[in-house]
C-alpha positions as CSV (number, residue, x, y, z in Angstrom):
1,M,-91.7,-59.4,-10.6
2,A,-91.2,-63.0,-9.7
3,R,-88.2,-63.8,-7.5
4,D,-86.3,-67.0,-6.9
5,V,-83.1,-68.1,-5.1
6,G,-81.2,-70.1,-7.6
7,R,-77.8,-71.6,-7.9
8,Y,-74.9,-71.1,-10.3
9,H,-72.5,-74.0,-11.1
10,K,-69.2,-73.3,-12.8
11,L,-68.4,-76.2,-15.1
12,P,-64.8,-77.6,-15.6
13,W,-64.6,-76.3,-19.2
14,G,-65.3,-72.7,-18.1
15,G,-69.0,-72.4,-18.8
16,G,-71.7,-72.3,-16.2
17,Q,-75.2,-73.5,-15.4
18,I,-78.0,-71.6,-13.6
19,T,-80.5,-73.6,-11.7
20,V,-83.9,-72.2,-10.9
21,S,-87.0,-73.6,-9.1
22,K,-89.7,-75.6,-10.8
23,D,-92.2,-72.9,-9.9
24,L,-90.2,-70.2,-11.8
25,V,-89.8,-72.6,-14.8
26,K,-93.6,-73.0,-14.9
27,L,-94.0,-69.2,-14.6
28,L,-91.6,-68.6,-17.5
29,N,-93.4,-71.4,-19.5
30,L,-90.1,-73.1,-20.3
31,S,-89.8,-76.7,-21.6
32,N,-86.7,-78.9,-22.0
33,K,-84.2,-77.5,-24.5
34,D,-85.9,-74.1,-24.9
35,K,-83.5,-71.3,-25.7
36,V,-83.4,-68.3,-23.4
37,L,-81.6,-65.0,-23.4
38,I,-80.1,-64.1,-20.0
39,E,-79.1,-60.4,-19.5
40,Y,-77.5,-58.9,-16.4
41,D,-78.4,-55.3,-15.5
42,E,-75.4,-54.0,-13.6
43,G,-77.2,-50.9,-12.5
44,R,-80.0,-52.8,-10.9
45,G,-78.0,-56.0,-10.1
46,E,-80.7,-58.2,-11.7
47,L,-80.9,-60.9,-14.3
48,K,-83.5,-60.7,-17.0
49,I,-84.5,-64.0,-18.6
50,T,-86.3,-64.0,-22.0
51,K,-87.5,-67.0,-23.9
52,L,-86.3,-67.0,-27.5
């Protein structure tokens, strides 16, 4: 499993933004404006990112 230390920014309107490294974006094969599903597993304390 790939790991990365990212950042979370809370936006003024209540939403948020997750920032990840360029290496992880390349590994996930994401491009600008791709849609992703982000799931949080409370039991494991992990985020799962899936490209839609």
